[in-house]
The first five atom37 places (N, CA, C, CB, O) and aatype in JSON, in Angstrom:
{
  "aatype": [12, 15, 11, 19, 10, 3, 13, 3, 6, 18, 16, 9, 0, 17, 19, 0, 19, 10, 14, 9, 6, 0, 6, 0, 0, 10, 7, 12, 10, 3, 11, 11, 8, 3, 7, 18, 13, 6, 16, 19, 1, 7, 3, 3, 18, 9, 18, 9, 7, 7, 6, 10, 2, 7, 8, 11, 9, 19, 19, 0, 16, 17, 14, 0, 7, 5, 2, 18, 7, 14, 7, 0, 0, 0, 0, 10, 19, 2, 5, 19, 11, 0, 1, 13, 14, 2, 9, 14, 15, 0, 14, 8, 11, 9, 14, 15, 10, 8, 14, 0, 18, 18, 15, 0, 8, 15, 16, 15, 15, 15, 19, 8, 3, 0, 15],
  "atom_mask": [
    [1, 1, 1, 1, 1],
    [1, 1, 1, 1, 1],
    [1, 1, 1, 1, 1],
    [1, 1, 1, 1, 1],
    [1, 1, 1, 1, 1],
    [1, 1, 1, 1, 1],
    [1, 1, 1, 1, 1],
    [1, 1, 1, 1, 1],
    [1, 1, 1, 1, 1],
    [1, 1, 1, 1, 1],
    [1, 1, 1, 1, 1],
    [1, 1, 1, 1, 1],
    [1, 1, 1, 1, 1],
    [1, 1, 1, 1, 1],
    [1, 1, 1, 1, 1],
    [1, 1, 1, 1, 1],
    [1, 1, 1, 1, 1],
    [1, 1, 1, 1, 1],
    [1, 1, 1, 1, 1],
    [1, 1, 1, 1, 1],
    [1, 1, 1, 1, 1],
    [1, 1, 1, 1, 1],
    [1, 1, 1, 1, 1],
    [1, 1, 1, 1, 1],
    [1, 1, 1, 1, 1],
    [1, 1, 1, 1, 1],
    [1, 1, 1, 0, 1],
    [1, 1, 1, 1, 1],
    [1, 1, 1, 1, 1],
    [1, 1, 1, 1, 1],
    [1, 1, 1, 1, 1],
    [1, 1, 1, 1, 1],
    [1, 1, 1, 1, 1],
    [1, 1, 1, 1, 1],
    [1, 1, 1, 0, 1],
    [1, 1, 1, 1, 1],
    [1, 1, 1, 1, 1],
    [1, 1, 1, 1, 1],
    [1, 1, 1, 1, 1],
    [1, 1, 1, 1, 1],
    [1, 1, 1, 1, 1],
    [1, 1, 1, 0, 1],
    [1, 1, 1, 1, 1],
    [1, 1, 1, 1, 1],
    [1, 1, 1, 1, 1],
    [1, 1, 1, 1, 1],
    [1, 1, 1, 1, 1],
    [1, 1, 1, 1, 1],
    [1, 1, 1, 0, 1],
    [1, 1, 1, 0, 1],
    [1, 1, 1, 1, 1],
    [1, 1, 1, 1, 1],
    [1, 1, 1, 1, 1],
    [1, 1, 1, 0, 1],
    [1, 1, 1, 1, 1],
    [1, 1, 1, 1, 1],
    [1, 1, 1, 1, 1],
    [1, 1, 1, 1, 1],
    [1, 1, 1, 1, 1],
    [1, 1, 1, 1, 1],
    [1, 1, 1, 1, 1],
    [1, 1, 1, 1, 1],
    [1, 1, 1, 1, 1],
    [1, 1, 1, 1, 1],
    [1, 1, 1, 0, 1],
    [1, 1, 1, 1, 1],
    [1, 1, 1, 1, 1],
    [1, 1, 1, 1, 1],
    [1, 1, 1, 0, 1],
    [1, 1, 1, 1, 1],
    [1, 1, 1, 0, 1],
    [1, 1, 1, 1, 1],
    [1, 1, 1, 1, 1],
    [1, 1, 1, 1, 1],
    [1, 1, 1, 1, 1],
    [1, 1, 1, 1, 1],
    [1, 1, 1, 1, 1],
    [1, 1, 1, 1, 1],
    [1, 1, 1, 1, 1],
    [1, 1, 1, 1, 1],
    [1, 1, 1, 1, 1],
    [1, 1, 1, 1, 1],
    [1, 1, 1, 1, 1],
    [1, 1, 1, 1, 1],
    [1, 1, 1, 1, 1],
    [1, 1, 1, 1, 1],
    [1, 1, 1, 1, 1],
    [1, 1, 1, 1, 1],
    [1, 1, 1, 1, 1],
    [1, 1, 1, 1, 1],
    [1, 1, 1, 1, 1],
    [1, 1, 1, 1, 1],
    [1, 1, 1, 1, 1],
    [1, 1, 1, 1, 1],
    [1, 1, 1, 1, 1],
    [1, 1, 1, 1, 1],
    [1, 1, 1, 1, 1],
    [1, 1, 1, 1, 1],
    [1, 1, 1, 1, 1],
    [1, 1, 1, 1, 1],
    [1, 1, 1, 1, 1],
    [1, 1, 1, 1, 1],
    [1, 1, 1, 1, 1],
    [1, 1, 1, 1, 1],
    [1, 1, 1, 1, 1],
    [1, 1, 1, 1, 1],
    [1, 1, 1, 1, 1],
    [1, 1, 1, 1, 1],
    [1, 1, 1, 1, 1],
    [1, 1, 1, 1, 1],
    [1, 1, 1, 1, 1],
    [1, 1, 1, 1, 1],
    [1, 1, 1, 1, 1],
    [1, 1, 1, 1, 1],
    [1, 1, 1, 1, 1]
  ],
  "atom_positions": [
    [[15.11, 52.57, -64.65], [15.43, 51.38, -65.42], [14.56, 51.34, -66.68], [15.23, 50.1, -64.58], [13.35, 51.52, -66.6]],
    [[15.18, 51.13, -67.81], [14.46, 51.05, -69.08], [13.72, 49.74, -69.2], [15.43, 51.23, -70.26], [14.14, 48.71, -68.67]],
    [[12.6, 49.79, -69.91], [11.85, 48.56, -70.11], [12.3, 47.86, -71.39], [10.33, 48.85, -70.17], [12.88, 48.48, -72.29]],
    [[12.01, 46.59, -71.45], [12.31, 45.79, -72.64], [11.17, 46.0, -73.63], [12.5, 44.27, -72.29], [10.0, 45.8, -73.29]],
    [[11.51, 46.38, -74.85], [10.52, 46.57, -75.89], [10.21, 45.23, -76.55], [11.01, 47.6, -76.95], [11.08, 44.37, -76.69]],
    [[8.94, 45.07, -76.95], [8.46, 43.81, -77.51], [8.56, 43.83, -79.04], [7.01, 43.54, -77.07], [7.93, 44.65, -79.7]],
    [[9.35, 42.92, -79.59], [9.52, 42.82, -81.04], [8.17, 42.68, -81.75], [10.42, 41.63, -81.38], [7.99, 43.2, -82.85]],
    [[7.23, 41.98, -81.13], [5.93, 41.69, -81.75], [5.06, 42.92, -81.94], [5.2, 40.68, -80.93], [4.13, 42.89, -82.75]],
    [[5.32, 44.0, -81.21], [4.46, 45.18, -81.27], [4.77, 46.1, -82.45], [4.59, 45.96, -80.0], [4.0, 47.03, -82.72]],
    [[5.85, 45.87, -83.14], [6.28, 46.78, -84.2], [5.89, 46.23, -85.56], [7.81, 47.01, -84.13], [6.13, 45.06, -85.87]],
    [[5.28, 47.1, -86.38], [4.75, 46.65, -87.67], [5.39, 47.33, -88.87], [3.27, 46.88, -87.7], [5.06, 47.01, -90.02]],
    [[6.29, 48.27, -88.62], [6.99, 48.96, -89.71], [8.47, 49.04, -89.37], [6.4, 50.39, -89.96], [8.83, 49.37, -88.24]],
    [[9.32, 48.74, -90.33], [10.77, 48.88, -90.14], [11.28, 49.98, -91.05], [11.52, 47.54, -90.41], [10.89, 50.07, -92.22]],
    [[12.14, 50.8, -90.51], [12.82, 51.84, -91.28], [14.29, 51.45, -91.26], [12.58, 53.31, -90.7], [14.97, 51.65, -90.25]],
    [[14.79, 50.91, -92.35], [16.18, 50.47, -92.43], [17.02, 51.66, -92.85], [16.34, 49.27, -93.43], [16.86, 52.2, -93.95]],
    [[17.92, 52.06, -91.97], [18.78, 53.22, -92.21], [20.2, 52.73, -92.46], [18.73, 54.22, -91.0], [20.9, 52.35, -91.52]],
    [[20.6, 52.74, -93.71], [21.9, 52.2, -94.08], [23.04, 53.12, -93.63], [21.97, 52.0, -95.59], [24.05, 52.64, -93.12]],
    [[22.87, 54.4, -93.8], [23.91, 55.36, -93.43], [23.58, 56.01, -92.08], [24.06, 56.44, -94.51], [22.41, 56.16, -91.75]],
    [[24.59, 56.39, -91.31], [24.33, 57.06, -90.02], [23.44, 58.29, -90.16], [25.65, 57.45, -89.37], [22.59, 58.54, -89.31]],
    [[23.63, 59.06, -91.21], [22.81, 60.26, -91.4], [21.35, 59.89, -91.67], [23.36, 61.11, -92.56], [20.44, 60.64, -91.32]],
    [[21.12, 58.73, -92.29], [19.75, 58.25, -92.51], [19.1, 57.87, -91.19], [19.74, 57.05, -93.48], [17.91, 58.13, -90.98]],
    [[19.86, 57.25, -90.3], [19.32, 56.89, -88.99], [18.96, 58.15, -88.21], [20.35, 56.04, -88.19], [17.91, 58.2, -87.57]],
    [[19.81, 59.16, -88.27], [19.52, 60.42, -87.58], [18.25, 61.06, -88.15], [20.71, 61.39, -87.71], [17.42, 61.56, -87.4]],
    [[18.11, 61.05, -89.46], [16.92, 61.62, -90.1], [15.67, 60.83, -89.71], [17.08, 61.62, -91.63], [14.64, 61.43, -89.41]],
    [[15.77, 59.51, -89.7], [14.63, 58.67, -89.33], [14.19, 58.98, -87.9], [14.98, 57.18, -89.47], [13.0, 59.14, -87.63]],
    [[15.14, 59.05, -86.99], [14.8, 59.34, -85.6], [14.19, 60.73, -85.45], [16.05, 59.21, -84.71], [13.3, 60.93, -84.63]],
    [[14.67, 61.67, -86.24], [14.12, 63.02, -86.2], [12.7, 63.1, -86.73], [0.0, 0.0, 0.0], [11.96, 64.02, -86.37]],
    [[12.3, 62.17, -87.58], [10.96, 62.16, -88.15], [9.92, 61.52, -87.23], [10.97, 61.43, -89.47], [8.72, 61.75, -87.4]],
    [[10.37, 60.73, -86.27], [9.43, 60.06, -85.38], [8.67, 61.07, -84.52], [10.16, 59.05, -84.49], [9.23, 62.08, -84.09]],
    [[7.4, 60.78, -84.26], [6.62, 61.6, -83.34], [7.07, 61.35, -81.9], [5.12, 61.3, -83.48], [7.03, 62.25, -81.06]],
    [[7.49, 60.12, -81.65], [7.87, 59.73, -80.3], [8.92, 58.63, -80.38], [6.64, 59.26, -79.48], [8.8, 57.7, -81.17]],
    [[9.95, 58.75, -79.57], [10.95, 57.68, -79.44], [10.6, 56.9, -78.18], [12.43, 58.27, -79.38], [10.4, 57.5, -77.12]],
    [[10.54, 55.59, -78.28], [10.17, 54.76, -77.13], [11.33, 54.62, -76.16], [9.7, 53.38, -77.6], [12.47, 54.38, -76.56]],
    [[11.02, 54.78, -74.89], [12.01, 54.52, -73.85], [12.13, 53.02, -73.7], [11.62, 55.2, -72.48], [11.12, 52.32, -73.59]],
    [[13.31, 52.52, -73.68], [13.53, 51.09, -73.53], [14.49, 50.57, -74.57], [0.0, 0.0, 0.0], [15.11, 51.33, -75.31]],
    [[14.59, 49.27, -74.6], [15.55, 48.62, -75.5], [15.0, 47.27, -75.92], [16.94, 48.47, -74.82], [14.14, 46.7, -75.25]],
    [[15.49, 46.78, -77.03], [15.16, 45.43, -77.48], [16.23, 44.5, -76.94], [15.08, 45.35, -79.05], [17.42, 44.82, -76.95]],
    [[15.8, 43.34, -76.47], [16.77, 42.37, -75.95], [17.75, 41.99, -77.05], [16.05, 41.11, -75.4], [17.38, 41.82, -78.21]],
    [[18.99, 41.85, -76.66], [20.02, 41.47, -77.63], [20.09, 39.96, -77.75], [21.39, 42.04, -77.22], [19.78, 39.21, -76.82]],
    [[20.5, 39.55, -78.91], [20.68, 38.13, -79.19], [22.1, 37.96, -79.68], [19.63, 37.61, -80.24], [22.6, 38.76, -80.47]],
    [[22.74, 36.93, -79.22], [24.11, 36.66, -79.62], [24.22, 36.61, -81.15], [24.61, 35.34, -79.0], [23.44, 35.93, -81.81]],
    [[25.2, 37.32, -81.68], [25.41, 37.33, -83.11], [24.64, 38.43, -83.84], [0.0, 0.0, 0.0], [24.82, 38.62, -85.05]],
    [[23.79, 39.15, -83.13], [23.03, 40.24, -83.74], [23.55, 41.55, -83.15], [21.48, 40.08, -83.5], [23.15, 41.94, -82.05]],
    [[24.44, 42.22, -83.87], [25.04, 43.46, -83.39], [24.33, 44.7, -83.9], [26.49, 43.51, -83.79], [24.79, 45.82, -83.66]],
    [[23.22, 44.53, -84.6], [22.52, 45.67, -85.16], [21.84, 46.48, -84.06], [21.49, 45.21, -86.2], [21.63, 45.99, -82.95]],
    [[21.52, 47.71, -84.39], [20.87, 48.61, -83.44], [19.42, 48.77, -83.87], [21.59, 49.99, -83.36], [19.13, 49.07, -85.03]],
    [[18.51, 48.57, -82.92], [17.08, 48.73, -83.17], [16.56, 49.77, -82.19], [16.31, 47.37, -83.01], [16.73, 49.64, -80.98]],
    [[15.92, 50.81, -82.72], [15.37, 51.87, -81.89], [13.88, 51.96, -82.18], [16.09, 53.24, -82.15], [13.48, 52.17, -83.32]],
    [[13.07, 51.81, -81.14], [11.62, 51.84, -81.3], [11.06, 53.24, -81.19], [0.0, 0.0, 0.0], [11.59, 54.09, -80.46]],
    [[9.98, 53.47, -81.91], [9.31, 54.76, -81.84], [7.95, 54.69, -82.51], [0.0, 0.0, 0.0], [7.48, 53.62, -82.89]],
    [[7.33, 55.86, -82.66], [6.02, 55.95, -83.29], [5.98, 57.08, -84.29], [4.93, 56.13, -82.24], [6.62, 58.12, -84.12]],
    [[5.21, 56.86, -85.33], [4.95, 57.87, -86.33], [3.5, 57.73, -86.75], [5.92, 57.73, -87.56], [3.09, 56.69, -87.27]],
    [[2.72, 58.77, -86.51], [1.3, 58.78, -86.86], [0.56, 57.57, -86.29], [1.15, 58.83, -88.37], [-0.3, 57.0, -86.96]],
    [[0.9, 57.2, -85.07], [0.22, 56.1, -84.4], [0.73, 54.71, -84.74], [0.0, 0.0, 0.0], [0.22, 53.73, -84.21]],
    [[1.71, 54.6, -85.6], [2.28, 53.31, -85.98], [3.57, 53.07, -85.22], [2.53, 53.25, -87.51], [4.41, 53.97, -85.09]],
    [[3.73, 51.87, -84.71], [4.98, 51.51, -84.03], [6.02, 51.13, -85.07], [4.75, 50.33, -83.02], [5.82, 50.23, -85.88]],
    [[7.12, 51.86, -85.03], [8.18, 51.73, -86.03], [9.48, 51.39, -85.34], [8.33, 53.03, -86.85], [9.77, 51.9, -84.25]],
    [[10.27, 50.54, -85.97], [11.62, 50.28, -85.5], [12.58, 50.84, -86.55], [11.87, 48.75, -85.25], [12.48, 50.54, -87.73]],
    [[13.52, 51.65, -86.08], [14.6, 52.14, -86.94], [15.74, 51.16, -86.75], [15.02, 53.63, -86.59], [16.23, 50.97, -85.64]],
    [[16.17, 50.54, -87.83], [17.23, 49.53, -87.77], [18.47, 50.06, -88.47], [16.76, 48.2, -88.44], [18.41, 50.56, -89.59]],
    [[19.6, 49.96, -87.79], [20.87, 50.41, -88.34], [21.98, 49.58, -87.71], [21.09, 51.94, -88.09], [21.69, 48.61, -87.01]],
    [[23.22, 49.94, -87.95], [24.32, 49.21, -87.33], [25.25, 50.16, -86.6], [25.1, 48.41, -88.37], [25.2, 51.37, -86.8]],
    [[26.09, 49.59, -85.75], [26.99, 50.42, -84.94], [27.92, 51.27, -85.8], [27.8, 49.55, -84.0], [28.29, 50.88, -86.91]],
    [[28.3, 52.42, -85.27], [29.24, 53.3, -85.97], [30.52, 52.54, -86.27], [29.54, 54.56, -85.12], [31.01, 51.77, -85.45]],
    [[31.05, 52.78, -87.45], [32.31, 52.16, -87.84], [32.16, 50.83, -88.54], [0.0, 0.0, 0.0], [33.14, 50.32, -89.1]],
    [[30.97, 50.25, -88.54], [30.78, 48.97, -89.22], [30.69, 49.22, -90.72], [29.5, 48.24, -88.69], [30.08, 50.2, -91.15]],
    [[31.29, 48.35, -91.5], [31.23, 48.47, -92.95], [29.82, 48.2, -93.44], [32.22, 47.5, -93.63], [29.11, 47.33, -92.92]],
    [[29.42, 48.96, -94.44], [28.1, 48.74, -95.01], [28.19, 48.8, -96.51], [27.09, 49.76, -94.48], [29.09, 49.4, -97.09]],
    [[27.23, 48.16, -97.14], [27.14, 48.06, -98.59], [25.94, 47.2, -98.9], [0.0, 0.0, 0.0], [25.17, 46.87, -98.0]],
    [[25.75, 46.81, -100.16], [24.58, 46.02, -100.52], [24.45, 44.73, -99.72], [24.62, 45.7, -101.99], [23.35, 44.38, -99.28]],
    [[25.55, 44.02, -99.53], [25.48, 42.76, -98.77], [25.15, 43.0, -97.31], [0.0, 0.0, 0.0], [24.37, 42.25, -96.72]],
    [[25.73, 44.04, -96.73], [25.46, 44.36, -95.33], [24.02, 44.82, -95.16], [26.43, 45.44, -94.83], [23.37, 44.47, -94.17]],
    [[23.51, 45.59, -96.11], [22.12, 46.04, -96.03], [21.17, 44.86, -96.11], [21.82, 47.05, -97.15], [20.18, 44.81, -95.38]],
    [[21.45, 43.91, -96.99], [20.61, 42.72, -97.11], [20.64, 41.91, -95.83], [21.07, 41.86, -98.3], [19.61, 41.38, -95.41]],
    [[21.8, 41.8, -95.2], [21.9, 41.07, -93.94], [21.09, 41.75, -92.85], [23.37, 40.95, -93.5], [20.43, 41.07, -92.06]],
    [[21.12, 43.08, -92.82], [20.33, 43.81, -91.83], [18.84, 43.58, -92.05], [20.64, 45.32, -91.9], [18.1, 43.34, -91.1]],
    [[18.4, 43.64, -93.29], [16.99, 43.4, -93.6], [16.59, 41.99, -93.19], [16.72, 43.61, -95.11], [15.5, 41.8, -92.64]],
    [[17.43, 41.01, -93.44], [17.12, 39.63, -93.04], [16.99, 39.51, -91.53], [18.19, 38.67, -93.55], [16.12, 38.79, -91.04]],
    [[17.84, 40.2, -90.78], [17.74, 40.18, -89.31], [16.45, 40.83, -88.85], [18.95, 40.88, -88.67], [15.79, 40.33, -87.94]],
    [[16.09, 41.95, -89.47], [14.84, 42.63, -89.11], [13.66, 41.68, -89.34], [14.65, 43.94, -89.94], [12.79, 41.56, -88.48]],
    [[13.64, 41.01, -90.48], [12.55, 40.08, -90.78], [12.51, 38.94, -89.77], [12.7, 39.52, -92.19], [11.43, 38.46, -89.42]],
    [[13.67, 38.49, -89.32], [13.73, 37.38, -88.36], [13.29, 37.81, -86.96], [15.13, 36.81, -88.31], [12.67, 37.03, -86.24]],
    [[13.61, 39.03, -86.57], [13.36, 39.49, -85.2], [11.98, 40.11, -85.0], [14.41, 40.47, -84.8], [11.43, 40.05, -83.91]],
    [[11.43, 40.71, -86.03], [10.16, 41.44, -85.93], [9.11, 40.72, -86.76], [10.32, 42.93, -86.39], [8.94, 41.04, -87.94]],
    [[8.4, 39.76, -86.17], [7.5, 38.9, -86.95], [6.28, 39.61, -87.55], [7.03, 37.8, -86.09], [5.68, 39.08, -88.48]],
    [[5.92, 40.77, -87.04], [4.73, 41.45, -87.55], [5.03, 42.57, -88.54], [3.95, 42.01, -86.41], [4.16, 43.37, -88.88]],
    [[6.27, 42.61, -88.99], [6.62, 43.55, -90.05], [6.36, 42.85, -91.37], [8.12, 44.04, -89.94], [6.9, 41.77, -91.62]],
    [[5.53, 43.45, -92.22], [5.2, 42.79, -93.49], [6.42, 42.5, -94.35], [4.22, 43.63, -94.26], [7.41, 43.22, -94.34]],
    [[6.29, 41.43, -95.09], [7.31, 41.04, -96.06], [6.59, 40.29, -97.18], [8.44, 40.15, -95.4], [5.35, 40.25, -97.19]],
    [[7.31, 39.71, -98.09], [6.69, 39.03, -99.23], [5.57, 38.06, -98.81], [7.75, 38.27, -100.0], [4.54, 38.03, -99.47]],
    [[5.74, 37.27, -97.73], [4.66, 36.38, -97.34], [3.38, 37.12, -96.92], [5.11, 35.5, -96.22], [2.31, 36.52, -96.87]],
    [[3.5, 38.41, -96.63], [2.33, 39.18, -96.21], [1.69, 39.93, -97.38], [2.73, 40.17, -95.13], [0.89, 40.83, -97.18]],
    [[2.05, 39.54, -98.58], [1.42, 40.05, -99.8], [1.63, 41.55, -100.03], [-0.05, 39.76, -99.76], [0.7, 42.25, -100.42]],
    [[2.83, 42.04, -99.79], [3.13, 43.43, -100.12], [3.25, 43.53, -101.63], [4.45, 43.91, -99.41], [3.92, 42.7, -102.25]],
    [[2.63, 44.53, -102.25], [2.73, 44.67, -103.7], [4.17, 44.84, -104.15], [1.89, 45.85, -104.18], [5.0, 45.43, -103.45]],
    [[4.45, 44.33, -105.3], [5.78, 44.45, -105.89], [6.08, 45.89, -106.24], [5.91, 43.56, -107.13], [5.18, 46.65, -106.62]],
    [[7.33, 46.28, -106.13], [7.75, 47.62, -106.54], [8.26, 47.62, -107.97], [8.82, 48.15, -105.6], [8.73, 48.64, -108.47]],
    [[8.17, 46.49, -108.63], [8.63, 46.37, -110.0], [7.73, 47.21, -110.91], [8.65, 44.88, -110.46], [6.51, 47.2, -110.74]],
    [[8.31, 47.94, -111.88], [7.51, 48.78, -112.78], [6.37, 48.04, -113.47], [8.39, 49.39, -113.82], [5.32, 48.64, -113.74]],
    [[6.55, 46.76, -113.76], [5.49, 46.0, -114.42], [4.25, 45.92, -113.54], [5.98, 44.59, -114.76], [3.13, 45.87, -114.05]],
    [[4.43, 45.9, -112.23], [3.29, 45.87, -111.31], [2.45, 47.12, -111.5], [3.76, 45.75, -109.83], [1.22, 47.05, -111.59]],
    [[3.12, 48.27, -111.56], [2.4, 49.53, -111.66], [1.71, 49.68, -113.0], [3.34, 50.68, -111.43], [0.61, 50.23, -113.07]],
    [[2.33, 49.22, -114.08], [1.67, 49.34, -115.37], [0.45, 48.42, -115.44], [2.65, 49.0, -116.52], [-0.54, 48.75, -116.08]],
    [[0.51, 47.28, -114.78], [-0.61, 46.35, -114.78], [-1.73, 46.8, -113.85], [-0.14, 44.97, -114.37], [-2.89, 46.43, -114.05]],
    [[-1.39, 47.6, -112.82], [-2.38, 48.01, -111.83], [-2.67, 49.51, -111.86], [-1.91, 47.62, -110.45], [-3.28, 50.04, -110.93]],
    [[-2.26, 50.18, -112.9], [-2.43, 51.62, -112.99], [-3.89, 51.97, -113.24], [-1.55, 52.2, -114.12], [-4.58, 51.3, -114.01]],
    [[-4.35, 53.04, -112.56], [-5.72, 53.5, -112.77], [-5.78, 54.64, -113.77], [-6.34, 53.94, -111.45], [-6.86, 55.05, -114.2]],
    [[-4.61, 55.16, -114.15], [-4.58, 56.22, -115.16], [-3.84, 55.7, -116.39], [-3.91, 57.52, -114.61], [-3.12, 54.7, -116.33]],
    [[-4.03, 56.39, -117.48], [-3.41, 55.93, -118.72], [-1.99, 56.43, -118.9], [-4.24, 56.36, -119.89], [-1.29, 55.98, -119.81]],
    [[-1.54, 57.34, -118.05], [-0.18, 57.85, -118.21], [0.63, 57.62, -116.94], [-0.2, 59.33, -118.57], [0.1, 57.63, -115.83]],
    [[1.91, 57.43, -117.15], [2.85, 57.27, -116.05], [3.85, 58.4, -116.2], [3.55, 55.86, -116.05], [4.41, 58.6, -117.28]],
    [[4.09, 59.13, -115.13], [5.02, 60.25, -115.18], [6.43, 59.75, -114.97], [4.67, 61.31, -114.14], [6.7, 58.97, -114.06]],
    [[7.33, 60.2, -115.82], [8.74, 59.83, -115.74], [9.53, 61.07, -115.4], [9.24, 59.18, -117.07], [9.39, 62.1, -116.06]],
    [[10.38, 60.98, -114.37], [11.16, 62.13, -113.92], [12.39, 62.37, -114.78], [11.58, 61.94, -112.49], [13.1, 63.35, -114.56]],
    [[12.67, 61.51, -115.74], [13.89, 61.68, -116.54], [13.75, 62.73, -117.61], [14.29, 60.38, -117.17], [14.7, 62.98, -118.36]]
  ]
}
């Protein structure tokens, strides 16, 4: 019998929008956790627990055949934030990924552009 995994123990989410991304994410884990997360009515997403370099990670994706796109990805991220309280988000002071953040916090005088 599989054990129930605790949402509170996971601190990193890997949101895999495409099925191939979920497969790649699972392949990168050092360990896949045996067990399952309890389901909640109205939440059809798939959460798979594992570890990478000692960090507990949840790979979040949706069932095969479900439509995905920007709106669906945003909905998945919102569910992850609601279900996994110890995964950092804006309230946890994660630095912005906006280019202005990096120019204001850069320690070097040049920024490399891949274009």
